C-alpha positions in Angstrom: -7.9 19.5 -2.2 -5.3 22.2 -3.2 -5.1 23.7 -6.4 -1.3 22.7 -6.5 -2.2 19.1 -5.7 -5.1 18.9 -8.3 -2.6 20.6 -10.8 -0.1 18.0 -10.4 -2.4 15.3 -10.5 -4.0 16.5 -13.8 -0.8 16.9 -15.3 0.3 13.4 -14.5 -2.9 12.2 -15.9 -1.9 14.3 -19.3 1.5 12.6 -19.2 0.2 9.1 -19.2 -2.8 9.7 -21.1 -5.1 7.5 -19.1 -6.7 7.4 -15.6 -5.1 5.7 -12.9 -6.3 3.1 -10.3 -7.0 5.7 -7.4 -8.3 8.2 -9.9 -11.6 8.6 -12.2 -12.4 11.6 -14.2 -15.8 12.5 -15.8 -16.8 15.4 -18.1 -20.0 15.8 -16.4 -21.2 18.5 -18.9 -24.6 17.4 -19.0 -24.8 16.9 -14.9 -24.3 14.2 -12.6 -23.0 11.0 -14.3 -25.0 8.1 -13.8 -21.7 6.1 -12.8 -20.7 8.3 -10.1 -22.9 6.0 -7.6 -20.6 3.0 -8.9 -17.3 4.9 -8.8 -17.9 5.8 -5.3 -18.8 2.1 -4.3 -15.9 0.9 -6.2 -13.3 3.3 -4.3 -15.2 2.7 -0.8 -14.7 -1.2 -1.5 -10.9 -1.0 -2.5 -8.4 1.4 -1.4 -10.0 4.8 -1.6 -9.5 7.3 -4.6 -10.5 10.6 -6.0 -13.3 11.4 -8.3 -13.0 14.3 -10.7 -15.9 15.8 -12.5 -15.2 18.5 -15.1 -12.5 16.9 -17.2 -12.7 15.3 -20.6 -10.7 12.2 -20.8 -10.9 12.4 -24.6 -9.6 15.7 -25.1 -6.6 15.2 -23.1 -8.0 15.8 -19.9 -9.0 19.2 -20.5 -11.6 20.9 -18.4 -15.0 21.5 -19.8 -17.9 24.0 -18.8 -20.1 23.1 -15.7 -23.4 24.9 -15.9 -23.6 24.9 -12.2 -20.6 23.7 -10.3 -22.0 24.0 -6.7 -25.2 22.1 -7.6 -23.1 19.5 -8.9 -21.1 19.3 -5.7 -24.2 19.1 -3.6 -25.9 16.4 -5.7 -22.8 14.3 -5.6 -22.6 14.6 -1.8 -26.2 13.8 -1.8 -26.0 10.7 -3.9 -23.0 9.5 -1.5 -25.0 9.9 1.4 -28.7 8.8 0.2 -27.9 6.2 -2.7 -25.4 4.0 -1.4 -25.3 1.5 1.4 -23.8 2.0 4.0 -23.9 5.9 3.2 -20.7 7.6 2.5 -19.4 10.7 3.9 -17.0 12.3 1.1 -15.1 15.1 1.1 -16.2 17.2 -2.0 -15.3 20.5 -2.9 -15.2 23.0 -6.2 -11.7 23.8 -7.3 -10.7 26.1 -10.0 -8.0 24.9 -12.4 -7.1 27.1 -15.5 -10.0 29.2 -15.2 -12.5 26.7 -14.9 -14.2 25.0 -11.9 -14.1 21.5 -11.2 -15.8 19.2 -8.5 -13.3 17.3 -6.7 -14.6 14.3 -4.4 -12.2 12.2 -2.0 -13.6 8.9 -1.2 -11.8 7.1 1.9 -11.9 3.2 1.8 -14.4 1.6 4.0 -13.3 -0.7 6.9 -13.3 -4.3 6.0 -16.3 -4.6 8.3 -18.4 -2.3 6.8 -18.0 -3.5 3.1 -19.7 -4.2 0.7 -20.7 -0.6 -0.2 -23.3 -1.0 -2.7 -25.8 1.4 -5.0 -29.0 0.7 -3.2 -31.5 0.8 -6.0 -29.2 -2.2 -7.6 -29.2 -4.2 -4.3 -26.1 -5.9 -2.8 -25.8 -8.9 -5.3 -25.5 -6.4 -8.5 -24.8 -2.9 -7.1 -21.5 -3.7 -5.3 -18.2 -2.7 -7.1 -14.5 -3.0 -6.9 -11.8 -0.8 -8.5 -9.7 -3.1 -10.9 -6.9 -1.3 -12.7 -8.6 2.2 -13.7 -11.9 0.6 -14.2 -14.9 -1.2 -12.2 -16.5 -4.4 -12.2 -18.9 -5.8 -10.1 -18.1 -8.0 -7.1 -18.4 -11.8 -7.7 -21.0 -13.5 -5.2 -17.9 -15.1 -3.6 -16.3 -11.8 -2.9 -19.8 -10.4 -1.6 -19.7 -13.3 0.7 -16.5 -12.7 2.0 -17.3 -9.4 2.6 -20.5 -9.9 4.6 -18.6 -12.8 6.7 -16.0 -10.3 7.5 -18.7 -7.7 9.3 -18.5 -10.2 12.3 -16.0 -12.4 14.1 -15.5 -15.4 12.0 -15.3 -19.0 13.7 -14.2 -21.0 11.1 -11.2 -21.8 13.0 -13.6 -23.4 15.9 -15.5 -25.6 13.5 -15.4 -29.2 14.3 -13.9 -31.7 11.6 -16.0 -34.7 11.9 -13.8 -37.0 9.9 -10.9 -36.5 12.2 -10.1 -38.1 15.6 -7.7 -37.4 18.3 -5.0 -39.7 16.7 -4.6 -37.4 14.1 -3.0 -34.9 16.3 0.9 -34.7 16.9 0.9 -35.7 20.8 4.7 -34.4 21.2 3.6 -31.1 19.7 0.3 -30.5 21.7 1.9 -31.6 24.6 4.7 -28.7 24.7 1.8 -26.5 24.3 0.0 -27.7 27.1 3.1 -27.7 29.4 3.9 -23.9 28.3 0.0 -23.1 29.2 0.2 -24.9 32.5 3.2 -22.7 33.5 1.5 -19.7 33.0 -2.4 -20.5 34.0 -3.2 -21.9 37.2 -6.6 -23.4 36.0 -4.5 -25.9 33.6 -2.0 -27.1 36.3 -3.9 -30.1 37.5 -6.3 -30.5 34.4 -5.7 -33.8 32.5 -4.9 -33.8 28.8 -7.9 -34.2 27.0 -9.8 -31.8 29.3 -6.7 -29.1 28.6 -7.2 -29.9 24.7 -10.9 -29.3 24.9 -10.7 -25.9 27.1 -8.0 -24.9 24.5 -10.7 -25.7 21.9 -8.0 -28.1 20.1 -10.9 -30.5 20.7 -14.6 -29.5 20.3 -17.9 -31.6 20.3 -20.2 -32.2 17.3 -23.8 -32.3 17.3 -23.8 -35.7 18.7 -21.2 -34.9 21.6 -18.5 -36.7 20.0 -15.1 -35.0 20.6 -13.1 -34.3 17.5 -10.4 -31.9 16.5 -11.3 -28.3 15.6 -10.1 -26.8 12.2 -7.7 -24.6 14.1 -6.5 -27.4 16.2 -6.0 -29.7 13.2 -4.0 -27.0 11.3 -1.9 -26.5 14.3 -1.0 -29.9 15.9 -2.2 -32.1 13.0 0.2 -34.9 11.8 -1.1 -34.5 8.3 -4.0 -32.0 8.1 -4.2 -32.4 4.3 -5.6 -35.7 4.4 -8.7 -33.5 5.3 -7.9 -30.4 3.7 -5.6 -31.3 0.8 -5.3 -27.3 -0.5 -4.4 -25.8 2.8 -0.7 -25.8 1.8 1.7 -23.6 1.0 2.8 -23.3 -2.9 6.2 -21.7 -3.5 7.6 -20.9 -7.3 11.3 -19.8 -7.3 11.7 -18.1 -10.8 14.9 -18.5 -12.4 14.8 -15.3 -14.3 16.8 -17.1 -17.2 15.8 -15.7 -20.8 16.1 -19.7 -22.1 15.8 -22.8 -20.2 13.4 -23.8 -17.4 11.1 -21.1 -15.8 11.5 -22.5 -12.4 14.2 -23.4 -10.2 12.1 -24.8 -7.8 8.3 -25.4 -7.5 7.4 -27.4 -4.1 4.2 -27.6 -2.5 4.7 -27.8 1.3 2.4 -29.6 3.5 1.8 -30.3 7.2 0.6 -28.1 10.3 1.2 -24.5 10.1 4.3 -24.7 12.3 6.1 -27.0 9.6 4.4 -25.0 6.7 6.3 -21.9 8.3 9.6 -24.1 9.1 9.9 -25.7 5.7 8.7 -22.7 3.8 11.7 -20.5 5.3 14.1 -23.4 4.4 13.1 -23.2 1.0 13.2 -19.6 0.4 16.7 -19.4 2.4 18.1 -22.0 0.2 17.3 -19.9 -2.9 18.3 -16.5 -1.6 21.6 -15.0 -2.7 24.2 -13.7 -0.1 25.4 -10.1 -0.9 28.4 -8.1 0.2 28.5 -5.0 1.5 31.7 -2.6 2.0 30.8 0.6 4.1 32.6 2.5 6.8 32.0 -0.3 9.6 33.9 -3.1 7.1 32.9 -6.0 5.2 29.4 -7.5 5.9 27.2 -10.1 4.5 23.8 -9.7 3.7 20.9 -12.1 2.7 18.5 -10.7 -0.2 16.0 -10.4 2.4 16.1 -10.3 6.5 14.6 -13.7 7.4 13.0 -12.2 10.3 10.7 -9.9 7.9 10.4 -13.0 5.4 8.9 -14.9 8.4 6.6 -12.6 9.6 5.3 -12.2 6.1 4.7 -16.0 5.9 3.0 -16.4 9.5 0.7 -13.7 8.7 -0.4 -15.2 5.5 -0.9 -18.5 7.1 -2.6 -16.8 10.3 -4.6 -14.1 8.8 -6.0 -16.1 5.6 -9.4 -16.7 5.0 -10.5 -20.2 6.2 -14.1 -20.1 5.2 -15.5 -23.0 3.1 -15.4 -21.3 -0.2 -11.4 -20.5 0.2 -10.3 -23.9 1.5 -9.4 -24.7 -2.2 -6.8 -21.9 -2.3 -3.2 -22.3 -1.2 -1.0 -19.5 0.2 1.1 -18.6 -2.8 4.7 -17.5 -2.4 6.9 -16.4 -5.4 10.6 -15.8 -5.1 11.8 -13.6 -8.4 15.1 -12.5 -8.9 14.1 -8.9 -8.1 11.2 -9.2 -5.4 9.4 -11.9 -3.1 5.7 -12.1 -3.2 3.3 -13.5 -0.6 -0.2 -14.0 -1.3 -3.1 -15.4 1.0 -6.7 -15.7 0.6 -8.9 -13.0 1.8 -8.4 -9.4 1.9 -8.0 -7.4 5.3 -10.4 -8.1 8.1 -12.1 -6.0 10.3 -11.7 -2.2 10.9 -8.0 -2.0 9.6 -7.2 -0.5 6.1 -4.1 -0.2 4.2 -3.1 3.2 5.9 -2.9 1.6 9.0 -0.6 -1.4 8.5 2.7 -1.0 10.3 1.1 1.0 13.0 2.0 -0.4 16.3 -0.7 -2.0 18.1 -3.1 -1.9 15.1 -4.4 -5.3 14.6 -7.6 -7.1 13.9 -7.6 -11.0 13.6 -9.9 -12.9 11.3 -8.9 -16.1 13.1 -8.9 -15.2 16.7 -8.8 -18.5 18.3 -5.7 -19.7 15.9 -4.1 -16.6 16.6 -4.2 -17.3 20.4 -3.3 -20.8 20.0 -0.3 -20.3 17.7 1.2 -17.8 20.1 1.6 -20.7 22.6 2.8 -23.2 20.2 6.3 -23.9 19.3 8.3 -24.2 15.9 9.4 -27.7 15.1 12.7 -28.6 16.8 12.7 -25.0 18.4 12.2 -23.0 21.2 10.8 -20.2 19.2 7.0 -19.7 18.9 5.0 -19.4 15.9 3.3 -16.2 16.5 3.4 -13.6 19.2 -0.2 -12.1 18.7 0.7 -8.9 20.0 -0.2 -6.8 17.0 3.5 -6.4 16.2 3.9 -8.7 12.9 4.0 -6.0 10.2 5.9 -3.3 12.4 8.4 -5.8 13.1 8.5 -6.8 9.2 9.1 -2.9 8.1 11.7 -2.5 10.9 13.7 -5.6 9.7 13.7 -4.4 6.2 14.8 -0.8 6.9 17.6 -1.9 9.0 18.8 -4.2 6.0 18.6 -0.8 3.9 15.5 -2.3 1.8 12.2 -0.4 1.0 9.2 -0.7 2.8 6.9 -3.5 1.7 4.2 -3.1 -1.0 0.9 -4.2 0.5 -2.0 -4.8 -1.8 -5.7 -5.4 -0.4 -8.1 -6.9 -2.7 -11.8 -8.3 -2.1 -10.7 -11.9 -2.4 -6.8 -11.9 -1.4 -4.1 -10.0 0.4 -0.4 -9.6 -1.0 2.9 -8.3 0.6 5.8 -7.8 -1.9 9.4 -7.3 -0.8 11.9 -5.7 -3.3 15.3 -6.6 -3.6 16.7 -3.5 -4.3 18.2 -1.1 -1.5 16.2 1.9 -0.8 19.2 4.3 -1.0 21.3 2.4 -3.7 23.7 3.9 -5.9 21.4 4.6 -8.6 18.9 6.2 -6.1 21.3 8.3 -4.6 22.5 9.7 -8.2 19.0 10.4 -8.9 18.5 12.3 -5.7 21.6 14.3 -6.6 20.3 15.3 -9.9 17.1 16.6 -8.6 19.5 19.4 -7.5 16.5 20.6 -5.0 17.8 22.7 -2.3 16.7 22.1 1.3 15.9 18.5 1.4 16.3 16.7 4.6 17.1 13.0 5.2 13.4 12.6 5.7 12.4 14.3 2.1 15.1 11.7 0.7 13.8 8.9 2.5 10.3 9.7 0.9 11.5 10.6 -2.3 13.5 7.0 -2.8 10.4 5.2 -1.6 8.4 6.9 -4.4 11.3 6.4 -6.7 11.1 2.6 -6.3 7.4 2.5 -7.3 5.9 2.8 -3.7 3.4 5.3 -2.8 4.3 6.9 0.5 1.9 8.2 3.1 1.9 10.0 6.6 1.8 6.7 8.4 4.5 5.2 6.2 6.8 7.9 6.9 6.4 7.9 10.4 7.8 4.7 10.3 11.1 5.9 9.6 11.1 8.0 13.0 9.3 11.0 11.9 6.5 12.7 14.1 3.0 13.2 12.6 3.8 17.0 12.0 7.0 16.6 10.4 5.9 13.5 8.0 2.8 16.2 7.1 5.3 19.1 6.6 7.9 17.1 4.5 4.9 15.6 2.2 3.3 19.0 1.6 6.7 20.2 0.8 7.2 17.7 -1.7 3.8 18.4 -3.4 4.5 22.3 -3.5 8.1 21.4 -5.1 6.1 19.5 -7.7 8.2 16.4 -6.7 5.2 14.5 -5.3 1.4 14.4 -6.3 -1.3 13.3 -3.6 -4.1 11.0 -4.4 -6.7 9.3 -2.3 -8.7 10.7 0.4 -7.7 13.2 2.9 -7.6 10.7 5.8 -5.7 8.0 3.8 -3.9 10.0 1.5 -0.9 8.5 -0.6 1.8 10.2 -2.3 3.8 9.2 -5.6 6.3 11.1 -7.8 5.2 14.2 -9.4 5.9 15.9 -12.8 9.4 17.2 -12.1 10.8 14.1 -10.5 9.4 11.7 -13.1 10.6 14.1 -15.9 14.1 13.7 -14.2 13.6 10.1 -14.0 12.9 9.8 -17.9 15.5 12.3 -19.4 18.5 12.6 -16.9 19.3 9.3 -15.2 19.2 6.8 -17.9 18.1 6.3 -21.7 14.3 6.8 -21.8 14.0 3.4 -23.1 16.7 1.2 -21.4 14.7 -0.6 -18.7 11.3 -1.1 -20.2 13.0 -2.0 -23.7 15.4 -4.9 -22.2 12.3 -6.4 -20.3 10.2 -6.3 -23.5 13.1 -7.6 -25.7 13.4 -10.6 -23.2 9.7 -11.5 -22.6 8.4 -10.4 -26.1 4.9 -9.7 -24.4 4.1 -8.1 -21.2 1.3 -5.9 -19.6 2.1 -2.6 -18.0 1.5 -4.3 -14.5 4.5 -6.7 -15.4 6.7 -3.8 -16.6 6.3 -1.9 -13.5 7.1 -4.9 -11.6 10.0 -5.8 -13.5 11.7 -2.3 -13.8 10.7 -0.9 -10.5 9.5 2.3 -12.0 6.1 4.2 -11.4 2.9 3.4 -13.6 3.2 6.8 -15.4 7.1 6.2 -16.3 6.5 2.9 -17.7 3.5 4.2 -19.6 5.7 7.1 -21.1 8.4 4.7 -22.2 6.1 2.4 -23.7 4.5 5.5 -25.8 8.0 6.3 -26.8 8.9 2.9 -27.9 5.7 2.6 -29.9 6.4 5.7 -31.5 9.9 4.4 -32.4 8.2 1.3 -34.0 10.1 -1.0 -31.5 6.8 -1.8 -29.7 3.1 -2.5 -30.5 0.2 -2.3 -28.2 -2.7 -4.7 -28.3 -6.1 -4.2 -26.4 -8.2 -0.9 -25.5 -6.1 1.9 -24.0 -7.6 1.8 -20.6 -8.1 -2.1 -20.2 -6.0 -3.8 -17.8 -5.5 -6.6 -20.2 -3.8 -4.4 -22.7 -0.4 -5.8 -23.4 2.8 -4.6 -25.3 4.5 -6.9 -28.0 8.2 -6.3 -28.8 8.7 -5.8 -32.6 12.3 -4.3 -32.7 13.8 -7.8 -32.8 16.3 -9.5 -30.6 
């Protein structure tokens, strides 16, 4: 890690007064800390991160004396290689800061099919960790089970459903699919219907030879799959955003086969979306809060790539439509060799439910000639393109051990407030690519080399722009070298705090309305980055308008409004 990058990172730690989800610091004055292996496990099992040895959090993240930095570096590398399973090959080096040496390790996330990474001496059951907020916790047995299942190709979609019968399937729906397959494959042209369904694995045989629907077949063509799996539904919550009265405008649970789940979910969301009018050089145009094609891709991906193992069949796909954002949450994290950094890259995909993906690519949406899925690794890139065409920010992807989330923001990427903020930077030489990267970070979304390439930049141009922003102090890099992400740096956040608006405006308004909120709630509600929110909370606390409850570094810490209505 370059000294300038490390300096920006530590300045950010000092401003916020706490560690971040992607950064862990240890004093290490007495040598290699016992928790170092656990920290590397949690970063490898989550989204990667940076471990800094030689900083004292209790002393405002000041450097401490390290007796033998070179030995500490070598011991940390050996710990990662010899005491973790699977072994980690980390980038670790000694970097001088403020005249003192620090040991800095960058840990890349492991692909899903290599997890969990655990401390060898503790075993997989008690030595597997994940990062939660700015701390760690042991993985639950269910999370470990999911991780182990992801090492191979799951076949849950091919499981027989012994209680179901062929009559539980919609003949019109599967008839259309069989007709489509007959047109594209000679092997099916003279095949009878039942044999075709068996060949397509819509029907499978039980141990005693009985032909019954498979899980994937029932989910695709079942008249009512919830008769056998009552929680394999979509739950939609439409939040009103009102200060008084009901919290929800709508809260339907959508049932049926996957094609109907997609169709009905889209209808509910479309009904509650607002239409915005834009006037520009090309004239007047109307636009929905979110492009429907991008929303459809998110819904289809949630249903297609969710975990269908026995332990998750009691969990719904959950969709929340807030006044300022849309959140889609599905059971099971990323599958296979894909990591967060890969999302959005053309041709990069790994399907947990390979049979279901193939089947849905030949299945029609209700009363439509459109297919449910393409199965061409194009869903996420298409989602991002549609958002960009509408002037919206790239979605936020969040990967957890037991779930995956996609969040769309209603705010335009280059809205008037963002353009004003960019102008106030007064930084010469910023290209359009610089501005797109800064605007993304300003909206609370980290940017990466891959994400910047989705705006049309080459890899070398994206690397040059991000390095330039770090050198100017406008961005700070975190994460491993291969999976580095960038967020606003000191000079940009300082401007955000003191130039654009009153330093208490947005956070104060949200807290005044809600009376109580976590830092995560406030980040989501305001669109500001975590450091900005924490700084504004500290100002409100000093002003006597807010009281904090809970340990400073706890993700459960909450902030209570005490300044009156």
